[in-house]
C-alpha positions in Angstrom: 90.9 142.8 152.1 94.5 141.9 151.2 93.9 138.3 152.4 90.8 138.0 150.2 92.7 139.2 147.2 95.6 136.7 147.8 93.1 133.8 148.2 91.3 134.9 145.0 94.6 135.0 143.1 95.7 131.6 144.5 92.4 130.0 143.5 92.7 131.5 140.0 96.2 130.1 139.7 95.4 126.6 140.8 92.2 126.5 138.6 94.2 127.7 135.6 97.0 125.1 136.3 94.4 122.3 136.7 92.7 123.3 133.5 96.1 123.4 131.6 97.0 119.9 133.0 93.5 118.6 131.9 93.9 120.0 128.4 97.5 118.6 128.2 96.2 115.2 129.2 93.4 115.4 126.7 95.8 116.3 123.9 98.1 113.5 124.9 95.2 111.0 124.9 93.9 112.2 121.6 97.4 112.0 120.1 97.8 108.4 121.4 94.4 107.5 120.1 95.3 108.8 116.7 98.6 107.1 116.7 97.0 103.8 117.7 94.4 104.1 114.9 97.2 105.0 112.4 99.3 102.0 113.4 96.5 99.4 113.5 97.1 96.8 110.7 94.3 96.4 108.2 93.2 93.0 106.7 90.9 92.6 103.8 89.3 89.1 103.6 88.3 88.4 100.0 85.6 85.8 99.6 83.8 84.0 96.8 80.1 84.5 96.0 79.5 80.9 94.6 77.0 78.6 96.3 77.1 75.6 94.0 79.7 73.6 92.1 80.0 70.8 89.6 77.6 68.7 87.5 75.6 67.6 90.5 75.1 71.2 91.7 76.8 70.5 95.0 75.9 73.2 97.6 79.0 75.1 98.8 80.3 78.3 100.1 83.2 79.5 102.3 84.2 76.8 104.7 83.3 78.1 108.1 86.6 77.4 110.1 88.7 78.7 107.2 87.3 82.2 107.8 86.3 81.9 111.5 89.7 80.8 112.8 91.8 83.4 110.9 89.3 86.1 111.9 89.7 85.1 115.5 93.5 85.5 115.2 93.4 88.8 113.4 90.9 90.1 115.9 93.0 89.0 118.8 95.9 90.9 117.2 93.6 94.0 117.2 93.7 94.4 113.5 91.0 96.1 111.5 89.2 93.3 109.5 87.0 94.1 106.4 85.4 91.8 103.9 85.1 92.1 100.1 83.3 89.7 97.8 83.7 89.4 94.0 80.2 90.6 93.3 79.3 92.5 96.5 76.5 90.1 97.2 76.2 88.3 100.5 78.6 85.3 100.5 77.5 81.8 101.5 78.9 79.7 104.3 79.6 75.9 104.2 80.2 73.5 107.1 77.7 75.0 109.5 77.6 71.6 111.1 80.9 72.7 112.7 79.3 75.5 114.7 80.0 73.8 118.0 83.7 74.8 117.6 84.1 77.8 119.9 85.8 80.1 117.4 83.2 79.1 114.7 80.4 79.8 117.1 81.9 83.1 118.1 82.2 84.1 114.4 78.6 83.2 113.7 77.1 84.9 116.7 79.6 87.7 117.1 80.7 90.5 114.7 82.4 88.2 112.2 79.5 86.9 110.2 77.7 90.2 110.6 80.6 91.9 108.9 80.9 89.3 106.2 77.3 89.7 105.3 78.1 93.4 104.6 81.1 92.6 102.3 81.6 95.3 99.8 82.2 94.6 96.1 85.9 94.0 95.4 85.8 96.6 92.7 84.9 99.2 95.3 87.5 98.3 97.8 90.6 100.5 98.2 92.8 97.4 98.4 96.1 99.4 98.4 95.2 100.8 101.9 95.4 97.3 103.4 98.4 95.6 104.9 97.3 92.2 103.9 94.7 90.3 102.0 93.4 86.8 102.9 91.4 84.3 100.8 89.6 81.5 102.7 88.7 78.3 101.0 85.7 76.0 100.7 84.8 74.7 97.2 83.3 78.1 96.3 86.5 79.8 95.2 87.0 76.9 92.6 84.0 78.3 90.8 84.6 82.0 90.5 88.2 82.7 91.3 90.4 80.8 88.8 90.0 83.4 86.1 88.6 86.6 87.7 90.6 89.4 86.1 90.1 91.9 88.9 91.1 89.4 91.6 94.3 88.6 89.7 95.1 92.3 89.4 94.5 92.8 93.1 96.7 89.9 94.1 99.5 91.0 91.7 99.5 94.6 93.0 99.2 93.5 96.7 102.1 91.1 96.3 104.3 93.5 94.4 104.0 96.3 97.0 105.2 93.8 99.6 101.9 93.6 101.5 101.0 90.1 102.7 99.0 87.7 100.6 97.5 84.7 102.4 95.2 81.9 101.3 94.1 78.5 102.7 92.8 75.2 101.4 91.0 75.9 98.0 91.7 79.6 98.5 95.1 79.4 96.7 93.1 78.9 93.5 93.1 82.7 93.6 96.8 82.6 93.0 96.4 80.7 89.7 97.0 82.7 86.5 98.3 85.7 88.5 101.2 87.2 86.4 103.7 89.6 87.9 105.0 92.7 86.1 107.9 90.6 84.7 105.5 88.3 83.0 106.1 85.2 85.2 103.4 83.5 87.2 103.3 84.6 90.8 103.5 80.9 92.0 106.5 80.1 89.8 109.3 79.0 92.1 107.3 79.8 95.3 107.1 77.4 98.2 103.3 76.9 98.6 100.6 74.5 99.6 96.9 74.1 99.1 94.2 71.4 99.3 96.1 68.4 97.8 95.1 66.1 95.0 95.1 63.2 97.5 92.7 65.1 99.8 90.4 66.0 96.8 90.1 62.4 95.8 88.4 61.7 99.1 86.3 64.8 99.2 85.0 66.4 96.0 86.8 64.8 93.0 83.5 64.5 91.1 82.6 68.2 91.7 85.8 70.3 91.1 86.7 71.4 87.6 90.4 70.6 88.1 92.8 69.5 90.8 94.3 72.5 92.5 97.7 71.0 93.5 98.3 69.9 89.9 97.3 73.3 88.5 99.6 75.2 90.9 102.5 72.8 90.1 101.9 73.2 86.4 102.5 77.0 86.8 105.8 76.4 88.5 104.9 76.2 92.2 107.2 74.3 94.6 104.4 72.4 96.2 104.7 71.0 99.7 102.1 68.5 101.0 101.8 67.1 104.5 99.7 64.1 105.5 96.1 64.4 104.5 93.9 66.6 106.7 96.8 67.6 109.0 97.7 71.2 109.8 100.3 72.5 107.4 101.1 76.1 106.4 104.0 77.8 104.6 105.4 81.3 104.4 107.6 82.2 101.4 108.4 85.9 101.7 105.1 87.8 101.9 103.1 84.9 100.5 101.4 82.5 103.0 99.4 79.4 102.1 97.7 76.6 104.1 96.8 73.1 103.0 93.3 72.4 104.5 90.8 73.6 107.1 93.1 72.5 110.0 95.7 74.9 108.6 93.7 78.1 108.6 94.8 79.2 112.1 98.5 78.6 111.1 98.2 80.8 108.0 96.8 83.7 110.1 99.5 83.2 112.7 102.3 83.3 110.0 100.7 86.4 108.4 100.7 88.1 111.8 104.3 87.4 112.3 105.2 89.0 109.0 102.9 92.0 109.6 104.3 92.6 113.1 107.9 92.5 111.7 106.9 95.2 109.2 108.0 98.8 110.0 104.9 100.2 108.3 
């Protein structure tokens, strides 16, 4: 009888000890999971809703590699990636003929394009909860981003709270007319790049309302141009810009370097 009681107590002890270890492991896993979720960087990609530009009604949209390549880099870094468009309507894509590029194809057939189609209205986005915003190009931003008051406010506030602001090709048109709290233009004195006047002359000079390089320079930007259509991106503090489609990956990479250096 005594042996049975001892065995019973031993089984109860080991069962209780195993349960405690299991609960401890579960708590640890849950804590780790919560910490990982808390630490994950958040990127908001802000896109145009335009689908035509200029006197000839040239069809346009977001240039596919300028959103697909950065998306791939942000996804590889395990960031949370969300989309917002100016109106909340489904954005348009341009350069679908480049779908044979592996990252472009992955964006189109994977979760990237599916997420972009569900872009929320910028006015409904809690932009201050994001670590960075990114504006891809294509000719579309030249239509609805030069003067959009809410977009200017979002960029100003994002930049002034030291979150990262990135844009590529025609995307830096979003930086035009952004004034900081001290009344100066955001681009004034900043080292930046965008689609160049020389590149535009061989691409869409008859369609764009103005030349982006000239407009940025007029507002005080220290503009840096590389050879046409070559990869070229610049980081100046928490502002990152790229010259053309070939520069989209480089912009994302520079943004990631800044974000990873952040202690937030």
